VEXLO-171000 format. One record per residue (C-alpha): x, y, z; residue in one letter. Coordinates in steps of 0.05 Angstrom, whole numbers, padded with zeros to 5 digits, always signed. Layout:
N
XYZa
...
//
This chain:
228
-01272-00096-02145m
-01264-00158-02102r
-01255-00141-02029v
-01227-00191-01979a
-01232-00147-01916e
-01260-00082-01891f
-01241-00065-01820f
-01219-00011-01771t
-01155-00015-01730t
-01091+00025-01721i
-01039+00029-01775q
-00985-00021-01758g
-00930-00002-01807e
-00895+00060-01833g
-00892+00133-01815i
-00965+00133-01795l
-00958+00075-01745s
-01008+00081-01689g
-01058+00124-01727v
-01130+00098-01724p
-01146+00076-01794s
-01199+00042-01837l
-01172-00012-01883f
-01201-00034-01949i
-01164-00097-01971r
-01175-00116-02043v
-01164-00187-02068s
-01119-00203-02127g
-01045-00196-02137c
-00995-00202-02193n
-00940-00227-02146l
-00933-00290-02103r
-00886-00273-02046c
-00862-00335-02010t
-00873-00302-01942w
-00939-00267-01960c
-00979-00254-01896d
-01045-00245-01934t
-01047-00308-01979p
-01122-00301-01982y
-01111-00242-02029t
-01057-00273-02072s
-01043-00348-02069w
-01116-00366-02055q
-01155-00301-02068p
-01220-00294-02029e
-01272-00241-02022g
-01336-00214-02052e
-01348-00165-02109e
-01361-00096-02079a
-01398-00038-02110d
-01360+00027-02104l
-01421+00064-02079d
-01430+00013-02024a
-01356+00018-02005l
-01359+00093-01998v
-01423+00089-01957r
-01388+00040-01909r
-01331+00089-01902v
-01380+00146-01887e
-01411+00103-01831l
-01343+00107-01796e
-01336+00182-01788p
-01284+00175-01733g
-01234+00145-01781y
-01205+00200-01825r
-01148+00156-01850h
-01166+00103-01902v
-01115+00052-01925v
-01127+00016-01991i
-01085-00047-01991t
-01085-00118-02018g
-01066-00158-02053g
-01047-00105-02103e
-01098-00048-02108p
-01062-00014-02166m
-01082-00072-02211l
-01153-00047-02214f
-01178+00014-02251v
-01235+00018-02200e
-01183+00039-02149t
-01176+00106-02185v
-01249+00123-02178e
-01251+00098-02106l
-01195+00145-02086t
-01229+00203-02120r
-01293+00190-02082r
-01256+00182-02016l
-01219+00247-02028r
-01286+00281-02042a
-01311+00262-01972i
-01248+00288-01939g
-01210+00224-01924r
-01134+00217-01920h
-01115+00162-01968i
-01057+00114-01963t
-01044+00065-02020i
-01004+00002-02003e
-00971-00024-02066t
-00911-00065-02090a
-00898-00011-02142g
-00904-00055-02203t
-00965-00021-02234v
-00982+00052-02247w
-01051+00081-02237q
-01068+00156-02232p
-01098+00150-02162v
-01112+00206-02112d
-01066+00192-02054c
-01039+00228-01993d
-00986+00175-01977l
-00960+00126-02029m
-00934+00068-01988s
-00889+00029-02035v
-00861-00039-02017s
-00812-00063-02071p
-00802-00138-02066k
-00731-00163-02056l
-00703-00229-02081r
-00722-00259-02014n
-00794-00256-02036s
-00788-00303-02096t
-00822-00370-02081p
-00769-00416-02109w
-00780-00468-02055e
-00856-00471-02057r
-00894-00526-02091e
-00928-00475-02136e
-00862-00468-02174g
-00899-00442-02236r
-00904-00374-02201y
-00829-00367-02188s
-00807-00342-02256s
-00866-00295-02265s
-00857-00266-02196h
-00782-00255-02206e
-00795-00222-02273r
-00848-00174-02246m
-00827-00159-02174r
-00781-00100-02190y
-00804-00045-02238r
-00756+00014-02227p
-00792+00058-02277e
-00858+00051-02239v
-00825+00060-02172l
-00788+00122-02194s
-00853+00153-02219r
-00890+00139-02155l
-00834+00168-02112v
-00830+00230-02156k
-00905+00245-02161e
-00931+00228-02091y
-00915+00239-02019d
-00885+00170-02005y
-00852+00120-01961q
-00812+00060-01987v
-00815-00002-01943k
-00772-00064-01949f
-00783-00132-01918v
-00715-00155-01894v
-00699-00228-01878s
-00624-00225-01868e
-00567-00174-01865p
-00546-00193-01936g
-00610-00161-01962d
-00580-00092-01949l
-00540-00091-02015d
-00604-00100-02055e
-00640-00047-02013v
-00586+00004-02025q
-00585-00010-02100k
-00660+00000-02106i
-00661+00063-02062v
-00607+00093-02107s
-00640+00073-02173e
-00709+00100-02156i
-00685+00164-02121g
-00716+00150-02053a
-00691+00191-01993k
-00660+00152-01936p
-00707+00185-01886e
-00766+00159-01927r
-00737+00089-01931t
-00763+00040-01879l
-00736-00029-01863l
-00780-00079-01828m
-00764-00149-01805p
-00796-00208-01842e
-00838-00250-01795g
-00908-00262-01770v
-00893-00278-01697s
-00869-00233-01641a
-00808-00277-01627d
-00784-00277-01699r
-00795-00202-01706l
-00756-00189-01642q
-00698-00234-01665e
-00691-00198-01731r
-00704-00129-01703s
-00642-00132-01660e
-00594-00131-01719w
-00640-00093-01766l
-00642-00033-01719v
-00566-00028-01724e
-00569-00029-01800i
-00619+00028-01799c
-00574+00069-01752k
-00514+00059-01796q
-00549+00078-01861n
-00599+00132-01840g
-00660+00089-01854y
-00721+00085-01810r
-00735+00022-01770f
-00806-00002-01781c
-00836-00049-01730p
-00898-00089-01748r
-00941-00061-01692l
-01005-00098-01710h
-00969-00166-01705v
-00939-00148-01638l
-01007-00125-01611l
-01055-00175-01641y
-01015-00232-01672g
-01018-00255-01744n
-01092-00254-01757r
-01143-00220-01801r
-01180-00156-01788g
-01125-00122-01747v
//
């Protein structure tokens, strides 16, 4: 398993926002979101091969962090993720998996944090146009999403760029059977100014539809940088 980052911080997104958490960020992704905020795990994957025993030992050296978040990239691509979650469960950790919901793995998980990618994620305008068609083909797998929502405690997060994205959000929520109170909308952006601008109208959409508003707390606190 190639790991790009291993760090402690607070959770910045979702229903566990503000909870002190240890992050294991794997490198490698089957999608190429145009606005990806961790391109070093997708567009230009970095990191070193990590032994599972060594990863678990590093987690044990941080006893104050009960919550462990396995993110990426796309951690569900790797069969090693299954064994990692089992070992983390055995040492009493609360496990969150961050996934786009395009791949199924029988992981142990306390919170399945699913982020289906909307059409706004497809990199049509980027120079690496060879990724556009494959991304568009793979980004939405309703059969995988439905299974994740059915079999795990979950949250469904959407990155919203404009009010017109709501129609697609509503269609996906209906198709996969997600509850409105477990559906979170967060503004697309990696700067405080852009997040604030989009939050103003996104909050109103959440109020009108019974969805949760999801700020990107780590960006507001630390800016768009690694290890936070």
